[in-house]
C-alpha angles and dihedrals in degrees: 000000000000118000114260121221137194113220123212115194120207112199116192120216092240126064095273120130115273117252126227127210116197115204119187114239093231090059090055091050093048091048092052089054099042099043096065090044092051090046092053091045091052091049090049092049091049092050091046091050092051090048093048091047090052090049091051090051091047091049090052089052091048091049090052091049090048091052090050091047091051090051090048091049091051090049092048091046090052091050090046090052089051091048091048091051090050091048091052091053091048091047091051091049090046091051090053091050091048091050091053100039104035094074104119093159109056091193088069094052095103095049094048096047094047091057120084120270112276118251118262115290104250121184118231109276111227109179132172105258091199093063118091095184108110092197091054091047092049091049090053092049094048091046091052092046092049091051091050092046092049091053091047092050090050089055090048091050091055091049091048091053091052097042103043095128091047092050090050087061095051117101096228098150132077106257096219142009110259147082126301104241104167131018138205117291144052114332142160109271111258090215091084100250092112094229121141113234138172112260104208098192150023125277119216114189120212145139119294108267096030108145119254113212125197109242093213142021118271149116128286108243098172135014117170144061124330128178111268093002098068110202107005138178121206122196128194111210097178127242088077092298124135132169127202128201115195139185094031122165095212135014117216101184139060133224113275093025118136113228136190130224110279095020116142109245103166146349128253113260146151103249125140124009098351139134098202146354110301144114119251104215122196133180119202125194113194088341093308119117113235133180108282092204089073089068102044110097095181118095 
């Protein structure tokens, strides 16, 4: 079969000879098929480009939101850590209060105060095991701890209301300004003989003449010189509690005198068996020396 052609004639305006353009029929048919396909392909590419461009823009927005969320999570975590630290301090303070106030049987006072301080009161932590969000878990833990702590403090408040007179007799304050230099327990004698001896109190170093304040109300039962202690003041606070203050430079009270919490009873010195200016502070429960640090609520 001979090839068929379509002829297009181009006639100029001037007198030039007309031109003829012969186009094969198969090229027309192929063009009619390809042009719609190319048109659809172009439309598809344009739509895909617009979609991809929108996804890129959305991804940029998501990345920005993710960065902000990460910053927020870090901020919340920092605040949670701060809250948890505060809760631990409050729980430690609460445990000290509970140790001092929750003494319904006075006959067990010595045994309870000779034992170490209880660990912080921590409420049972019930967290959602299905959650993988650490911030959510920490919030749940802190919430549970705060509920437990609130209940504990309510109980302590009731005990405090009922035991006001007993609390007034507890030596909860530091007796003098200064530095703790030696604690309660066995130690090598500071006198240079190398012997290990039981140190039945707490040494607080300070300048000679620094005031010594009684940490609780009571009655002076001794004020004078005692072997090893130098000039010493002994105070009876009731409930089997006594406090001793040794190595003073000057005594400001007399036996039988009633004193109030915070009253100055003597001045720091270096009398007796001593290697430097300090006050040797002892707490006795039913005539048994115990660690004074268990009573002091001040940092």
